[in-house]
C-alpha positions as a printed Julia matrix, in Angstrom:
560×3 Matrix{Float64}:
  94.34   80.83  102.26
  90.61   81.32  101.64
  91.03   80.33   97.97
  92.97   77.19   98.99
  90.19   76.18  101.36
  87.62   76.78   98.63
  89.65   74.65   96.22
  89.9    71.86   98.8
  86.15   72.0    99.32
  85.55   71.91   95.58
  87.88   68.9    95.22
  86.04   67.16   98.02
  82.68   67.86   96.38
  83.99   66.57   93.04
  85.28   63.39   94.67
  81.92   62.81   96.32
  80.18   63.4    93.0
  82.44   60.83   91.38
  81.55   58.36   94.13
  77.85   59.0    93.52
  78.33   58.52   89.77
  80.17   55.24   90.33
  77.32   54.08   92.58
  74.81   55.08   89.93
  76.78   53.13   87.33
  76.86   50.16   89.69
  73.09   50.45   90.09
  72.7    50.48   86.31
  74.88   47.35   86.02
  72.82   45.65   88.68
  69.6    46.58   86.87
  71.04   45.09   83.64
  72.04   41.93   85.44
  68.54   41.68   86.93
  66.98   42.03   83.5
  69.34   39.36   82.14
  68.39   37.03   84.98
  64.71   37.6    84.28
  65.25   36.72   80.64
  67.05   33.56   81.67
  64.18   32.73   83.99
  61.7    33.12   81.15
  63.84   30.85   78.99
  63.96   28.32   81.84
  60.17   28.48   82.16
  59.74   27.98   78.43
  62.21   25.11   78.56
  60.27   23.58   81.43
  56.96   23.97   79.61
  58.19   22.38   76.31
  58.86   18.58   76.57
  60.81   18.54   73.31
  63.69   20.54   74.85
  66.8    18.67   75.71
  68.45   18.69   79.09
  71.92   19.83   77.92
  71.04   23.44   77.19
  69.43   23.83   80.62
  72.6    22.57   82.23
  74.62   25.08   80.21
  72.37   27.88   81.32
  72.71   26.78   84.92
  76.5    26.88   84.66
  76.3    30.33   83.04
  74.07   31.63   85.83
  76.43   30.26   88.5
  79.43   31.85   86.79
  77.58   35.16   86.45
  76.66   34.99   90.12
  80.33   34.52   91.06
  81.31   37.45   88.87
  78.64   39.61   90.5
  79.84   38.65   93.96
  83.43   39.53   93.03
  82.25   42.87   91.59
  80.29   43.57   94.75
  83.33   42.84   96.94
  85.48   45.03   94.71
  82.95   47.83   94.9
  82.79   47.55   98.69
  86.58   47.75   98.89
  86.58   50.77   96.6
  83.92   52.48   98.7
  85.96   51.83  101.86
  89.05   53.32  100.19
  87.08   56.39   99.1
  85.72   56.84  102.62
  89.28   56.67  103.99
  90.36   59.3   101.45
  87.41   61.49  102.48
  88.4    61.2   106.16
  91.98   62.16  105.28
  90.73   65.19  103.34
  88.54   66.24  106.27
  91.53   66.01  108.64
  93.58   68.05  106.18
  90.81   70.62  105.98
  90.71   71.01  109.78
  94.49   71.45  109.9
  94.37   74.09  107.16
  91.57   75.97  108.94
  93.63   76.0   112.17
  96.66   77.33  110.28
  94.49   79.99  108.64
  93.14   81.16  112.01
  96.66   81.33  113.44
  97.92   83.36  110.46
  94.98   85.76  110.74
  95.74   86.23  114.42
  99.38   87.01  113.66
  98.36   89.48  110.95
  96.07   91.32  113.37
  98.82   91.5   115.99
 101.28   92.87  113.41
  98.8    95.5   112.25
  98.14   96.53  115.86
 101.91   96.93  116.43
 102.51   98.89  113.2
  99.55  101.27  113.54
 100.95  103.5   116.38
 104.33  103.67  114.61
 102.68  104.83  111.4
 100.65  107.45  113.26
 103.73  108.73  115.03
 105.63  108.9   111.73
 102.79  110.93  110.2
 102.76  113.33  113.14
 106.53  113.8   112.96
 106.39  114.45  109.21
 103.65  117.05  109.7
 105.58  118.67  112.51
 108.75  118.78  110.38
 106.89  120.42  107.49
 105.31  122.99  109.79
 108.67  123.79  111.39
 110.21  124.29  107.95
 107.39  126.62  106.97
 107.76  128.56  110.23
 111.52  128.83  109.69
 110.95  130.14  106.18
 108.51  132.76  107.46
 110.95  133.83  110.19
 113.75  134.19  107.63
 111.53  136.33  105.4
 110.53  138.48  108.35
 114.17  138.87  109.4
 115.07  140.01  105.9
 112.28  142.58  105.87
 113.25  143.86  109.33
 116.91  144.15  108.38
 115.98  146.03  105.2
 113.69  148.4   107.15
 116.42  148.94  109.75
 118.93  149.82  107.05
 116.47  152.25  105.48
 115.77  153.89  108.83
 119.5   154.24  109.52
 120.02  155.87  106.14
 117.16  158.25  106.81
 118.55  159.13  110.25
 122.01  159.79  108.78
 120.5   161.98  106.08
 118.51  163.9   108.69
 121.63  164.34  110.81
 123.62  165.58  107.82
 120.88  167.97  106.75
 120.53  169.23  110.34
 124.3   169.74  110.66
 124.47  171.78  107.43
 121.82  174.26  108.61
 122.92  177.59  109.86
 121.86  178.49  113.33
 121.05  182.07  113.95
 121.19  181.86  117.71
 122.21  179.66  120.59
 118.61  178.71  121.32
 118.12  177.44  117.77
 121.31  175.43  118.08
 120.19  173.85  121.35
 116.74  173.09  119.93
 118.28  171.45  116.86
 120.55  169.33  119.03
 117.63  168.27  121.2
 115.55  167.43  118.13
 118.34  165.23  116.8
 118.58  163.41  120.11
 114.8   162.95  120.24
 114.73  161.57  116.68
 117.57  159.19  117.49
 115.79  158.01  120.65
 112.57  157.54  118.69
 114.38  155.37  116.16
 115.86  153.28  118.95
 112.44  152.97  120.61
 110.83  151.87  117.33
 113.57  149.28  116.79
 113.2   147.95  120.34
 109.45  147.82  119.94
 109.83  145.81  116.75
 112.16  143.34  118.47
 109.8   143.06  121.47
 106.81  142.51  119.2
 108.73  139.82  117.36
 109.61  138.08  120.62
 106.06  138.28  121.92
 104.76  136.9   118.66
 107.14  133.99  118.95
 105.24  132.8   122.03
 103.18  130.18  120.29
 101.4   127.0   121.28
 102.49  123.9   119.44
  99.37  121.9   118.51
  98.68  118.8   116.44
  98.17  120.87  113.29
 100.84  123.54  113.67
 101.51  126.64  115.75
  98.78  128.92  117.15
  99.65  132.4   118.32
  98.88  133.46  121.9
  97.83  136.84  123.18
 100.36  138.23  125.64
  99.13  140.87  128.05
 102.25  141.5   130.13
 105.81  140.44  130.63
 104.96  137.81  133.24
 102.11  136.35  131.19
 104.35  136.12  128.11
 107.08  134.37  130.06
 104.71  131.93  131.72
 102.87  131.22  128.49
 106.13  130.63  126.68
 107.33  128.29  129.41
 104.14  126.36  130.11
 101.77  126.44  127.11
 103.12  123.59  125.05
 100.41  121.1   124.24
 102.14  118.71  121.91
 100.64  115.28  122.07
 103.79  113.57  120.86
 106.42  112.54  123.43
 109.64  114.56  123.18
 113.08  113.03  123.08
 115.85  114.04  125.55
 117.7   115.94  122.77
 114.57  117.96  121.97
 114.01  118.72  125.68
 117.61  119.94  126.01
 117.35  122.17  122.93
 114.01  123.54  124.13
 115.55  124.31  127.54
 118.48  126.18  125.96
 116.22  128.12  123.61
 113.9   129.06  126.49
 116.74  130.3   128.7
 118.27  132.27  125.84
 114.91  133.79  124.91
 114.19  134.71  128.54
 117.59  136.41  128.95
 117.16  138.27  125.68
 113.62  139.3   126.6
 114.66  140.6   130.04
 117.57  142.55  128.58
 115.35  144.13  125.96
 112.67  144.99  128.53
 115.3   146.71  130.71
 116.59  148.66  127.7
 113.05  149.51  126.69
 112.21  150.79  130.21
 115.42  152.85  130.29
 114.59  154.33  126.9
 111.06  155.09  128.06
 112.41  156.89  131.13
 114.9   158.86  129.0
 112.16  159.7   126.54
 109.89  160.86  129.38
 112.66  163.11  130.75
 113.26  164.56  127.31
 109.56  165.17  126.87
 109.43  166.91  130.23
 112.38  169.12  129.33
 111.35  169.79  125.75
 107.58  170.05  126.36
 107.48  173.5   128.1
 109.86  174.97  125.51
 107.76  174.05  122.45
 104.05  173.37  123.25
 103.01  173.15  119.62
 105.64  170.54  118.86
 104.71  168.65  122.03
 101.08  168.49  120.9
 102.1   167.29  117.46
 104.25  164.55  119.0
 101.45  163.45  121.32
  98.96  163.41  118.43
 101.39  161.4   116.34
 101.94  158.93  119.19
  98.2   158.64  119.67
  97.74  157.88  115.96
 100.49  155.27  116.16
  98.82  153.66  119.18
  95.44  153.58  117.42
  97.04  152.08  114.31
  98.81  149.44  116.4
  95.58  148.68  118.26
  93.7   148.24  114.97
  96.49  146.04  113.63
  96.37  143.89  116.77
  92.59  143.58  116.49
  92.92  142.53  112.85
  95.55  139.99  113.86
  93.26  138.61  116.58
  90.39  138.29  114.1
  92.69  136.59  111.63
  93.84  134.18  114.35
  90.22  133.36  115.25
  89.36  132.74  111.58
  92.44  130.59  111.23
  91.49  128.54  114.29
  87.94  128.09  112.96
  89.31  126.95  109.6
  91.67  124.52  111.31
  88.84  123.12  113.39
  86.6   122.69  110.33
  89.51  121.12  108.44
  90.11  118.69  111.29
  86.43  117.69  111.34
  86.47  117.17  107.57
  89.62  115.06  107.79
  88.11  112.91  110.53
  84.97  112.4   108.45
  87.05  111.52  105.39
  89.11  109.0   107.39
  85.99  107.39  108.87
  84.33  107.2   105.46
  87.47  105.71  103.91
  87.55  103.06  106.64
  83.86  102.33  106.06
  84.54  102.13  102.32
  87.39   99.65  102.83
  85.23   97.53  105.11
  82.38   97.54  102.6
  84.78   96.66   99.78
  86.07   93.65  101.73
  82.53   92.53  102.57
  81.47   92.92   98.93
  84.5    90.89   97.79
  83.71   88.11  100.29
  80.08   88.1    99.18
  81.1    87.9    95.52
  83.44   84.99   96.23
  80.75   83.15   98.16
  78.23   83.88   95.41
  80.57   82.51   92.75
  81.14   79.38   94.84
  77.4    78.85   95.23
  76.81   79.42   91.51
  79.47   76.86   90.66
  77.91   74.39   93.1
  74.43   74.94   91.6
  75.79   74.43   88.08
  77.44   71.18   89.16
  74.22   69.96   90.75
  72.23   70.83   87.63
  74.78   69.09   85.4
  74.74   65.99   87.58
  70.94   66.0    87.61
  70.94   66.25   83.82
  73.42   63.4    83.41
  71.93   61.09   86.04
  69.73   58.27   84.59
  66.03   58.22   85.29
  64.83   55.51   87.66
  61.46   54.16   86.66
  61.55   51.1    88.89
  58.89   51.66   91.49
  58.93   48.26   93.16
  57.44   48.05   96.61
  57.26   44.55   98.01
  54.35   43.67  100.23
  53.2    40.6   102.08
  51.15   39.18   99.18
  53.15   40.37   96.16
  56.9    39.82   95.82
  59.31   42.07   93.93
  59.66   39.51   91.16
  55.88   39.27   90.78
  55.56   43.07   90.51
  58.36   43.21   87.98
  56.68   40.5    85.88
  53.41   42.43   85.99
  55.18   45.63   84.88
  56.79   43.75   82.0
  53.38   42.46   80.83
  53.67   38.85   82.07
  50.47   38.62   84.11
  49.75   34.9    83.74
  52.66   33.85   85.92
  52.13   33.82   89.7
  55.48   33.52   91.46
  54.28   31.96   94.77
  52.23   29.33   92.92
  55.13   28.7    90.6
  57.46   28.17   93.57
  54.98   25.74   95.12
  54.67   23.82   91.85
  58.45   23.63   91.55
  58.67   22.29   95.09
  55.98   19.7    94.31
  57.72   18.69   91.09
  61.03   18.45   92.91
  59.45   16.09   95.42
  57.69   14.09   92.7
  59.25   10.69   92.23
  57.87   10.13   88.74
  60.39   12.54   87.22
  63.83   11.54   86.24
  66.81   12.63   88.3
  67.92   15.19   85.72
  64.45   16.71   85.58
  64.27   16.87   89.37
  67.71   18.57   89.47
  66.59   21.04   86.82
  63.4    21.87   88.73
  65.32   22.34   91.99
  67.88   24.59   90.27
  65.08   26.66   88.7
  63.5    27.17   92.14
  66.9    28.18   93.57
  67.43   30.65   90.73
  64.0    32.16   91.31
  64.66   32.61   95.05
  68.04   34.2    94.33
  66.43   36.51   91.78
  63.88   37.6    94.35
  66.63   38.32   96.91
  68.6    40.24   94.3
  65.54   42.31   93.39
  64.98   43.1    97.08
  68.57   44.36   97.36
  68.06   46.47   94.23
  64.88   47.93   95.75
  66.71   48.93   98.93
  69.57   50.45   96.92
  67.09   52.33   94.75
  65.28   53.68   97.82
  68.59   54.89   99.3
  69.57   56.58   96.03
  66.14   58.17   95.72
  66.45   59.56   99.25
  69.91   60.88   98.38
  68.54   62.55   95.25
  65.81   64.18   97.36
  68.46   65.42   99.81
  70.49   66.81   96.91
  67.42   68.59   95.56
  66.8    70.12   98.99
  70.44   71.19   99.16
  70.12   72.73   95.7
  67.05   74.72   96.78
  68.89   75.85   99.91
  71.85   76.99   97.81
  69.48   78.87   95.49
  67.92   80.66   98.45
  71.35   81.52   99.84
  72.36   82.81   96.42
  69.32   85.1    96.28
  69.99   86.38   99.8
  73.66   86.99   99.0
  72.75   88.82   95.79
  70.4    91.1    97.74
  73.1    91.71  100.34
  75.61   92.4    97.55
  73.29   94.99   96.0
  72.79   96.62   99.41
  76.53   96.73  100.05
  77.14   98.18   96.58
  74.58  100.92   97.24
  76.21  101.7   100.6
  79.63  101.78   98.91
  78.37  104.17   96.22
  76.83  106.42   98.87
  80.06  106.47  100.89
  82.1   107.28   97.77
  79.7   110.11   96.92
  79.96  111.4   100.51
  83.79  111.32  100.32
  83.7   113.25   97.05
  81.36  115.83   98.59
  83.68  116.29  101.57
  86.7   116.64   99.27
  84.77  119.19   97.21
  83.92  121.11  100.39
  87.6   121.07  101.4
  88.6   122.25   97.91
  86.06  125.11   98.1
  87.38  126.12  101.52
  90.95  126.14  100.17
  89.83  128.24   97.19
  88.28  130.77   99.57
  91.4   130.91  101.77
  94.41  129.96   99.6
  96.97  131.44  102.06
  96.1   129.14  104.97
  98.67  126.75  106.4
  96.55  123.77  105.34
  96.62  124.94  101.73
 100.38  125.42  101.9
 100.89  121.92  103.32
  99.03  120.28  100.42
 101.02  119.05   97.45
 100.17  119.56   93.78
  98.95  115.98   93.46
  96.6   116.4    96.41
  95.3   119.65   94.98
  94.72  117.93   91.62
  92.91  115.09   93.4
  90.67  117.58   95.22
  89.95  119.35   91.93
  89.03  116.02   90.31
  86.71  115.24   93.23
  85.1   118.66   92.77
  84.56  117.93   89.06
  83.17  114.48   89.87
  80.67  115.97   92.33
  79.6   118.52   89.74
  79.15  115.79   87.12
  77.15  113.73   89.6
  74.88  116.68   90.37
  74.41  117.35   86.64
  73.67  113.67   86.03
  71.07  113.64   88.8
  69.47  116.81   87.46
  69.36  115.34   83.93
  67.83  112.14   85.3
  65.18  114.14   87.15
  64.46  116.17   84.01
  64.14  112.94   82.01
  61.66  111.51   84.52
  59.59  114.71   84.45
  59.65  114.68   80.63
  58.54  111.03   80.54
  55.68  111.75   82.91
  54.55  114.69   80.81
  54.78  112.61   77.61
  52.67  109.89   79.22
  50.09  112.46   80.3
  50.06  113.92   76.79
  49.62  110.48   75.19
  46.8   109.6    77.59
  45.11  112.94   76.82
  45.43  112.28   73.07
  43.95  108.78   73.46
  41.02  110.18   75.45
  40.48  112.81   72.76
  40.58  110.16   70.0
  38.03  107.99   71.85
  35.81  111.01   72.31
  36.01  111.83   68.59
  35.23  108.21   67.63
  32.23  108.09   69.93
């Protein structure tokens, strides 16, 4: 649409230039006709001054001048009609231009409305895609963990069966040894069950996560009530859930709560049974009781250390996610700024090209336009015809005196009728020539004023071109700085991913995105090397200049 408007404006300018050229041609024709009339006047004066001339040629010249005057009047009427037609065409083009500008504004408004409607849908689609990818990754991790737990459970069952078989094959020397062996088997079996239940409970407590914009963050659960409430309430998803998702979430919550309560009851019953067994077995074997307590204490310390490491890892992960979010926001803002600067630079370039084309057209028209050397300014004493005669070198003729003499000769009764008619016609021709020269003077003044206006317009366009070039350079510098800033941020993100390759952000990136980040890192390195080389070159040039100046001073000192 913008290019169409520019083309319409260019066509309008070309049409106006053609009108100006036609007017200039018309002015040239009028100047030629004026010169021809002046020559005829001189011939008439010579004919009047020489008595040997015959009357017939003067009559022929009079008829020629009358016919030429009719032709000039017809040309003038035709030119006026043509100018009126061109003005009508110009008005039509202006109306068309206003209609096209209104249509362009309406289309731009519709485009903005469409973009405003599409933007939230695109953002929601992006969020859903990210959420889907994170859920797939979480599902994959859960499946891997389930496989490892099932494998560990099978290994523990095999170990327990082997221990039971080895314990059953031993020979018992007394009833007390037999009872102790049976109790030890029961204690080992209960310990295995307790460890399995603890693993399941830990898995369920670790499943209590908070769903955020960037994935799932683990929560710290202090008790059964806090875990249940956190699982039920701490969901901070910013996207609205559908009824199907709400129903599935409700079923999964109820199932998880029932499973968790059942496991807690079993765990409490196992703890009570284990406490009873410890009470019954403790007094019988103090050394073994101490070993068991020391082992349990070591297990608790190990679990506490593992939990502390997990909490530190969670904090580091949250910090990395926060830094990643800030970097992404900066990258998005810089990309938007870059797009805006690109559009402004493109508009400036288009406007600059249009102004350059206009300046070239004005220069070409100025080069082709004829030079006007007629500087005729009529006053009260001197007429335009008198000034023109003086410029042509005919200084002996005084037009007012000549007109008076012609009037006197026309009133003289001594002349013949043909001579009186000739004198009267010569006076009429001179008056018409003077009127024609006055019209030419007015036309010339109008064209001169128009040329001055065009020169002023050309200077204005030149100033606008310089301003637009400066603005274009400034926008290009801002665009280069924003691109460099984007590359630096991408390099920072790439360095952070290299330091922590196992983060969820690194897993969510594709190979193409990783390659793009690596290319940005290389570009930043090349830019830094280029800047360092440029700085080294400047320092080297300064030192060379200092060395040359020192050598010149030394040479002057030696010469002196």
